C-alpha positions as a Markdown table, in Angstrom:
| # | Residue | x | y | z |
|---|---|---|---|---|
| 1 | Unk | 8.4 | 102.5 | -31.9 |
| 2 | Unk | 11.4 | 101.0 | -33.8 |
| 3 | Unk | 12.8 | 103.6 | -36.2 |
| 4 | Unk | 12.5 | 102.4 | -39.9 |
| 5 | Unk | 15.3 | 102.3 | -42.4 |
| 6 | Unk | 14.8 | 105.4 | -44.6 |
| 7 | Unk | 15.9 | 105.4 | -48.3 |
| 8 | Unk | 15.0 | 107.0 | -51.6 |
| 9 | Unk | 14.5 | 105.6 | -55.0 |
| 10 | Unk | 14.8 | 107.4 | -58.3 |
| 11 | Unk | 11.9 | 106.7 | -60.7 |
| 12 | Unk | 10.7 | 108.4 | -63.9 |
| 13 | Unk | 10.2 | 112.0 | -63.2 |
| 14 | Unk | 10.4 | 111.8 | -59.4 |
| 15 | Unk | 12.4 | 110.7 | -56.3 |
| 16 | Unk | 10.5 | 108.5 | -53.9 |
| 17 | Unk | 11.0 | 108.5 | -50.1 |
| 18 | Unk | 10.3 | 105.1 | -48.6 |
| 19 | Unk | 10.7 | 103.4 | -45.2 |
| 20 | Unk | 11.4 | 99.8 | -44.4 |
| 21 | Unk | 10.7 | 97.8 | -41.2 |
| 22 | Unk | 11.1 | 94.1 | -40.3 |
| 23 | Unk | 12.1 | 91.0 | -42.1 |
| 24 | Unk | 10.0 | 88.5 | -44.1 |
| 25 | Unk | 7.6 | 88.5 | -47.0 |
| 26 | Unk | 7.2 | 92.0 | -48.4 |
| 27 | Unk | 4.1 | 94.1 | -47.5 |
| 28 | Unk | 3.8 | 97.3 | -49.6 |
| 29 | Unk | 1.6 | 100.0 | -48.0 |
| 30 | Unk | 0.2 | 102.5 | -50.5 |
| 31 | Unk | -1.2 | 105.6 | -48.8 |
| 32 | Unk | -4.2 | 107.6 | -50.0 |
| 33 | Unk | -5.1 | 111.3 | -49.9 |
| 34 | Unk | -2.4 | 113.5 | -48.6 |
| 35 | Unk | -1.0 | 110.6 | -46.5 |
| 36 | Unk | 2.5 | 109.3 | -46.8 |
| 37 | Unk | 4.6 | 106.7 | -45.1 |
| 38 | Unk | 3.8 | 108.3 | -41.8 |
| 39 | Unk | 0.1 | 107.5 | -42.2 |
| 40 | Unk | 0.9 | 103.8 | -41.5 |
| 41 | Unk | 2.8 | 104.4 | -38.3 |
| 42 | Unk | -0.2 | 102.9 | -36.4 |
| 43 | Unk | 0.0 | 99.5 | -38.1 |
| 44 | Unk | 3.5 | 99.1 | -39.6 |
| 45 | Unk | 5.2 | 98.1 | -36.4 |
| 46 | Unk | 2.8 | 95.3 | -35.6 |
| 47 | Unk | 3.0 | 94.0 | -39.2 |
| 48 | Unk | 6.8 | 94.0 | -39.0 |
| 49 | Unk | 6.5 | 92.1 | -35.6 |
| 50 | Unk | 4.3 | 89.6 | -37.3 |
| 51 | Unk | 7.1 | 88.5 | -39.6 |
| 52 | Unk | 6.9 | 90.8 | -42.6 |
| 53 | Unk | 9.1 | 93.3 | -44.3 |
| 54 | Unk | 6.9 | 96.4 | -44.3 |
| 55 | Unk | 7.4 | 99.2 | -46.7 |
| 56 | Unk | 5.6 | 102.5 | -46.7 |
| 57 | Unk | 6.3 | 105.5 | -49.0 |
| 58 | Unk | 5.3 | 109.0 | -49.9 |
| 59 | Unk | 3.7 | 109.0 | -53.3 |
| 60 | Unk | 5.3 | 111.2 | -56.0 |
| 61 | Unk | 4.7 | 114.9 | -55.3 |
| 62 | Unk | 3.7 | 114.3 | -51.6 |
| 63 | Unk | 5.7 | 115.2 | -48.6 |
| 64 | Unk | 9.3 | 114.0 | -49.1 |
| 65 | Unk | 8.8 | 112.4 | -52.6 |
| 66 | Unk | 9.7 | 115.2 | -55.0 |
| 67 | Unk | 8.7 | 115.7 | -58.6 |
| 68 | Unk | 11.2 | 116.9 | -61.3 |
| 69 | Unk | 8.3 | 119.0 | -62.7 |
| 70 | Unk | 6.0 | 120.2 | -60.0 |
| 71 | Unk | 3.3 | 121.0 | -62.5 |
| 72 | Unk | 3.2 | 117.6 | -64.1 |
| 73 | Unk | -0.2 | 115.9 | -64.5 |
| 74 | Unk | -0.7 | 112.9 | -62.4 |
| 75 | Unk | -1.9 | 109.5 | -63.7 |
| 76 | Unk | -2.8 | 106.3 | -61.9 |
| 77 | Unk | -0.6 | 104.2 | -64.2 |
| 78 | Unk | 2.5 | 106.2 | -63.4 |
| 79 | Unk | 1.9 | 105.9 | -59.6 |
| 80 | Unk | 1.4 | 102.2 | -60.0 |
| 81 | Unk | 4.7 | 102.0 | -61.9 |
| 82 | Unk | 6.3 | 103.7 | -58.9 |
| 83 | Unk | 4.9 | 101.0 | -56.6 |
| 84 | Unk | 6.2 | 98.3 | -59.1 |
| 85 | Unk | 9.7 | 99.8 | -58.9 |
| 86 | Unk | 9.7 | 99.5 | -55.1 |
| 87 | Unk | 8.6 | 95.9 | -55.4 |
| 88 | Unk | 11.3 | 95.1 | -58.0 |
| 89 | Unk | 13.9 | 96.7 | -55.7 |
| 90 | Unk | 12.9 | 95.0 | -52.5 |
| 91 | Unk | 11.2 | 91.8 | -53.5 |
| 92 | Unk | 12.6 | 91.0 | -57.0 |
| 93 | Unk | 11.9 | 87.2 | -56.9 |
| 94 | Unk | 8.8 | 86.9 | -54.8 |
| 95 | Unk | 5.2 | 88.2 | -55.2 |
| 96 | Unk | 4.3 | 90.8 | -52.6 |
| 97 | Unk | 1.3 | 91.6 | -50.4 |
| 98 | Unk | -0.1 | 95.0 | -51.1 |
| 99 | Unk | -2.5 | 97.3 | -49.1 |
| 100 | Unk | -3.9 | 100.5 | -50.6 |
| 101 | Unk | -6.1 | 103.1 | -48.9 |
| 102 | Unk | -8.4 | 105.5 | -50.8 |
| 103 | Unk | -6.5 | 106.9 | -53.8 |
| 104 | Unk | -3.8 | 104.4 | -52.9 |
| 105 | Unk | -6.3 | 101.7 | -53.3 |
| 106 | Unk | -6.9 | 102.8 | -56.9 |
| 107 | Unk | -3.1 | 102.5 | -57.5 |
| 108 | Unk | -3.2 | 99.0 | -56.0 |
| 109 | Unk | -6.0 | 98.0 | -58.3 |
| 110 | Unk | -4.1 | 99.1 | -61.3 |
| 111 | Unk | -0.9 | 97.4 | -60.1 |
| 112 | Unk | -2.8 | 94.2 | -59.8 |
| 113 | Unk | -4.3 | 94.4 | -63.3 |
| 114 | Unk | -1.0 | 95.5 | -64.9 |
| 115 | Unk | 1.4 | 93.2 | -63.1 |
| 116 | Unk | -0.5 | 90.3 | -61.5 |
| 117 | Unk | 2.6 | 88.2 | -61.4 |
| 118 | Unk | 4.2 | 90.5 | -58.9 |
| 119 | Unk | 1.2 | 90.4 | -56.5 |
| 120 | Unk | 0.3 | 87.6 | -54.0 |
| 121 | Unk | -2.7 | 89.4 | -52.5 |
| 122 | Unk | -4.1 | 93.0 | -52.6 |
| 123 | Unk | -6.3 | 94.5 | -49.9 |
| 124 | Unk | -8.0 | 97.7 | -51.1 |
| 125 | Unk | -9.9 | 100.0 | -48.6 |
| 126 | Unk | -12.6 | 102.2 | -50.2 |
| 127 | Unk | -11.0 | 102.9 | -53.6 |
| 128 | Unk | -13.1 | 105.9 | -54.9 |
| 129 | Unk | -13.5 | 104.4 | -58.4 |
| 130 | Unk | -16.6 | 106.4 | -59.1 |
| 131 | Unk | -16.5 | 105.4 | -62.8 |
| 132 | Unk | -18.0 | 102.0 | -61.9 |
| 133 | Unk | -21.1 | 103.6 | -60.4 |
| 134 | Unk | -24.3 | 103.9 | -62.4 |
| 135 | Unk | -24.4 | 107.7 | -61.5 |
| 136 | Unk | -20.8 | 108.3 | -62.5 |
| 137 | Unk | -21.7 | 111.4 | -64.5 |
| 138 | Unk | -22.9 | 113.1 | -61.3 |
| 139 | Unk | -19.5 | 112.5 | -59.7 |
| 140 | Unk | -17.6 | 113.7 | -62.8 |
| 141 | Unk | -19.6 | 116.9 | -62.3 |
| 142 | Unk | -18.5 | 117.0 | -58.7 |
| 143 | Unk | -14.9 | 116.8 | -59.6 |
| 144 | Unk | -15.4 | 119.6 | -62.2 |
| 145 | Unk | -17.0 | 121.8 | -59.5 |
| 146 | Unk | -14.1 | 121.1 | -57.1 |
| 147 | Unk | -11.6 | 122.1 | -59.7 |
| 148 | Unk | -13.6 | 125.2 | -60.7 |
| 149 | Unk | -13.9 | 126.2 | -57.0 |
| 150 | Unk | -10.2 | 125.7 | -56.5 |
| 151 | Unk | -9.4 | 128.0 | -59.4 |
| 152 | Unk | -11.8 | 130.7 | -58.5 |
| 153 | Unk | -12.1 | 130.6 | -54.7 |
| 154 | Unk | -9.1 | 128.8 | -53.4 |
| 155 | Unk | -8.2 | 125.7 | -51.5 |
| 156 | Unk | -10.6 | 125.6 | -48.5 |
| 157 | Unk | -13.8 | 126.3 | -50.4 |
| 158 | Unk | -12.8 | 123.6 | -52.8 |
| 159 | Unk | -12.2 | 121.2 | -50.0 |
| 160 | Unk | -15.6 | 122.0 | -48.6 |
| 161 | Unk | -17.3 | 121.2 | -51.9 |
| 162 | Unk | -15.3 | 118.0 | -52.2 |
| 163 | Unk | -16.0 | 116.8 | -48.6 |
| 164 | Unk | -19.7 | 117.5 | -49.0 |
| 165 | Unk | -19.8 | 115.5 | -52.3 |
| 166 | Unk | -18.0 | 112.5 | -50.7 |
| 167 | Unk | -20.4 | 112.3 | -47.8 |
| 168 | Unk | -23.6 | 112.5 | -49.8 |
| 169 | Unk | -25.8 | 109.4 | -49.8 |
| 170 | Unk | -27.4 | 107.9 | -52.8 |
| 171 | Unk | -30.5 | 110.1 | -52.5 |
| 172 | Unk | -28.8 | 113.5 | -52.4 |
| 173 | Unk | -28.2 | 115.4 | -55.7 |
| 174 | Unk | -25.2 | 117.5 | -56.5 |
| 175 | Unk | -25.6 | 121.0 | -55.0 |
| 176 | Unk | -27.9 | 119.7 | -52.2 |
| 177 | Unk | -26.9 | 119.5 | -48.6 |
| 178 | Unk | -28.2 | 117.6 | -45.6 |
| 179 | Unk | -28.2 | 118.8 | -42.0 |
| 180 | Unk | -24.6 | 119.2 | -40.9 |
| 181 | Unk | -23.2 | 119.4 | -44.4 |
| 182 | Unk | -21.2 | 122.4 | -45.6 |
| 183 | Unk | -22.6 | 124.3 | -48.4 |
| 184 | Unk | -20.5 | 125.0 | -51.5 |
| 185 | Unk | -17.8 | 127.5 | -50.8 |
| 186 | Unk | -18.5 | 127.7 | -47.0 |
| 187 | Unk | -15.6 | 126.8 | -44.7 |
| 188 | Unk | -16.5 | 126.4 | -41.0 |
| 189 | Unk | -13.8 | 127.4 | -38.6 |
| 190 | Unk | -12.5 | 124.2 | -36.7 |
| 191 | Unk | -13.0 | 124.2 | -33.0 |
| 192 | Unk | -9.9 | 124.6 | -31.0 |
| 193 | Unk | -8.7 | 121.3 | -29.6 |
| 194 | Unk | -5.8 | 120.1 | -27.3 |
| 195 | Unk | -2.3 | 120.7 | -28.6 |
| 196 | Unk | -1.0 | 117.9 | -30.7 |
| 197 | Unk | 2.2 | 116.0 | -29.9 |
| 198 | Unk | 5.1 | 117.2 | -32.0 |
| 199 | Unk | 5.1 | 114.2 | -34.4 |
| 200 | Unk | 1.3 | 114.5 | -35.0 |
| 201 | Unk | 1.6 | 118.3 | -35.3 |
| 202 | Unk | 4.3 | 117.9 | -38.0 |
| 203 | Unk | 2.2 | 115.4 | -39.8 |
| 204 | Unk | -0.8 | 117.8 | -39.8 |
| 205 | Unk | 1.3 | 120.6 | -41.1 |
| 206 | Unk | 2.6 | 118.4 | -43.9 |
| 207 | Unk | -1.0 | 117.3 | -44.7 |
| 208 | Unk | -2.0 | 121.0 | -45.2 |
| 209 | Unk | 1.0 | 121.7 | -47.3 |
| 210 | Unk | 0.1 | 118.8 | -49.6 |
| 211 | Unk | -3.6 | 119.7 | -50.0 |
| 212 | Unk | -3.2 | 122.0 | -53.0 |
| 213 | Unk | -1.3 | 119.2 | -55.0 |
| 214 | Unk | -3.9 | 116.6 | -53.9 |
| 215 | Unk | -6.9 | 118.8 | -54.9 |
| 216 | Unk | -5.4 | 120.1 | -58.1 |
| 217 | Unk | -3.5 | 117.0 | -59.4 |
| 218 | Unk | -4.6 | 113.8 | -57.7 |
| 219 | Unk | -8.3 | 114.3 | -57.5 |
| 220 | Unk | -8.9 | 114.9 | -61.2 |
| 221 | Unk | -6.4 | 112.3 | -62.3 |
| 222 | Unk | -7.6 | 109.5 | -60.0 |
| 223 | Unk | -11.3 | 110.0 | -59.8 |
| 224 | Unk | -11.6 | 109.7 | -63.6 |
| 225 | Unk | -9.9 | 106.3 | -63.5 |
| 226 | Unk | -12.0 | 103.3 | -64.7 |
| 227 | Unk | -10.7 | 100.0 | -63.5 |
| 228 | Unk | -10.5 | 97.0 | -65.9 |
| 229 | Unk | -13.5 | 95.0 | -64.6 |
| 230 | Unk | -12.9 | 92.1 | -66.9 |
| 231 | Unk | -9.3 | 91.8 | -65.9 |
| 232 | Unk | -10.1 | 92.1 | -62.2 |
| 233 | Unk | -12.7 | 89.3 | -62.5 |
| 234 | Unk | -9.9 | 86.9 | -63.5 |
| 235 | Unk | -7.8 | 88.1 | -60.5 |
| 236 | Unk | -10.5 | 88.3 | -57.9 |
| 237 | Unk | -9.2 | 85.3 | -56.0 |
| 238 | Unk | -6.3 | 87.5 | -54.8 |
| 239 | Unk | -8.2 | 90.7 | -54.3 |
| 240 | Unk | -9.9 | 91.9 | -51.1 |
| 241 | Unk | -12.2 | 94.9 | -51.3 |
| 242 | Unk | -13.0 | 96.6 | -47.9 |
| 243 | Unk | -15.2 | 99.4 | -46.7 |
| 244 | Unk | -15.5 | 101.2 | -43.4 |
| 245 | Unk | -18.2 | 100.1 | -40.9 |
| 246 | Unk | -19.0 | 103.8 | -40.3 |
| 247 | Unk | -18.9 | 105.1 | -43.9 |
| 248 | Unk | -21.8 | 103.3 | -45.4 |
| 249 | Unk | -23.5 | 105.5 | -48.0 |
| 250 | Unk | -20.5 | 107.7 | -48.5 |
| 251 | Unk | -19.1 | 107.9 | -52.0 |
| 252 | Unk | -15.8 | 105.9 | -51.5 |
| 253 | Unk | -17.8 | 103.2 | -49.7 |
| 254 | Unk | -20.4 | 103.0 | -52.4 |
| 255 | Unk | -17.6 | 102.7 | -55.1 |
| 256 | Unk | -16.0 | 99.8 | -53.1 |
| 257 | Unk | -19.3 | 98.1 | -52.5 |
| 258 | Unk | -20.4 | 98.4 | -56.2 |
| 259 | Unk | -17.0 | 97.1 | -57.4 |
| 260 | Unk | -17.2 | 94.1 | -55.1 |
| 261 | Unk | -20.7 | 93.3 | -56.4 |
| 262 | Unk | -19.5 | 93.6 | -60.0 |
| 263 | Unk | -16.7 | 91.1 | -59.2 |
| 264 | Unk | -18.9 | 88.7 | -57.3 |
| 265 | Unk | -16.9 | 89.1 | -54.1 |
| 266 | Unk | -17.9 | 89.9 | -50.6 |
| 267 | Unk | -17.2 | 93.4 | -49.3 |
| 268 | Unk | -15.1 | 93.1 | -46.1 |
| 269 | Unk | -15.8 | 95.6 | -43.3 |
| 270 | Unk | -13.0 | 97.3 | -41.4 |
| 271 | Unk | -13.4 | 99.4 | -38.3 |
| 272 | Unk | -14.1 | 103.1 | -38.5 |
| 273 | Unk | -14.9 | 105.1 | -41.6 |
| 274 | Unk | -12.9 | 106.2 | -44.6 |
| 275 | Unk | -9.9 | 106.9 | -42.3 |
| 276 | Unk | -10.3 | 103.9 | -40.0 |
| 277 | Unk | -6.6 | 103.2 | -40.5 |
| 278 | Unk | -6.0 | 106.4 | -38.4 |
| 279 | Unk | -8.8 | 106.3 | -35.9 |
| 280 | Unk | -8.7 | 102.5 | -35.2 |
| 281 | Unk | -5.2 | 101.4 | -36.0 |
| 282 | Unk | -5.0 | 98.3 | -33.7 |
| 283 | Unk | -8.3 | 96.8 | -34.9 |
| 284 | Unk | -7.6 | 97.8 | -38.5 |
| 285 | Unk | -4.1 | 96.3 | -38.5 |
| 286 | Unk | -5.5 | 93.0 | -37.0 |
| 287 | Unk | -8.1 | 92.7 | -39.8 |
| 288 | Unk | -5.5 | 93.5 | -42.4 |
| 289 | Unk | -3.2 | 90.7 | -41.2 |
| 290 | Unk | -6.2 | 88.3 | -41.4 |
| 291 | Unk | -7.0 | 89.5 | -44.9 |
| 292 | Unk | -3.4 | 88.9 | -46.0 |
| 293 | Unk | -3.5 | 85.3 | -44.6 |
| 294 | Unk | -6.9 | 84.4 | -45.9 |
């Protein structure tokens, strides 16, 4: 893999770490969850080889992007402004292509509605915009339970509550579990697997280090975000909403599917589930390139 050019950018209240590969029209990759620029290693090289300047970055507060105030609340609009600053720096005169995954897809949606003149096309993969759902109140309660569990029991019990809530289908009520789900507060010990390569092991370690910030700051700030549906309707010709082939019925998929229906667009299906970018990078990257060109 060709080593990217690594740089930093000072923004309001933070310093962003970003990585650049290739030459051509700008593609900005916005990671979700605890992912950073490294989460795009499986697709960035091929995108760059296809004639794009590919930029990935660590969102503020994650990995190598540091906050001036580690306790600052996090807001979608501020994260979208960070993405805009990168666009203005690296593609000041031309609209860019943007991909966002999960919480990064929420950032991409806001970036499109706030600054459509800077965007040529946006592909969003399973943005968990639960406020668009008819049962949004149930998912607000889930977020509240995750936060309460985090405060009273700690990180892993909170993650168990969150994971169970994300995987529930439409017919499961909060607090219920299906076969194979983890009950609130339970944390199953992971089975021992083969040793990870050094790069993957370092990424896994960083993911664990970022989890408290994700659960405590990103989850409540992002899952309360309500996209501007009317504004998106007028911009739907440059928006692709995608879901995972294997995540039908899960909360992020439902949010993406409902948003696509509200906007009158077809939901595109990408390989794998919510993390198909990681599990099926080659197929995922190929479909992403097609979506950019469509």
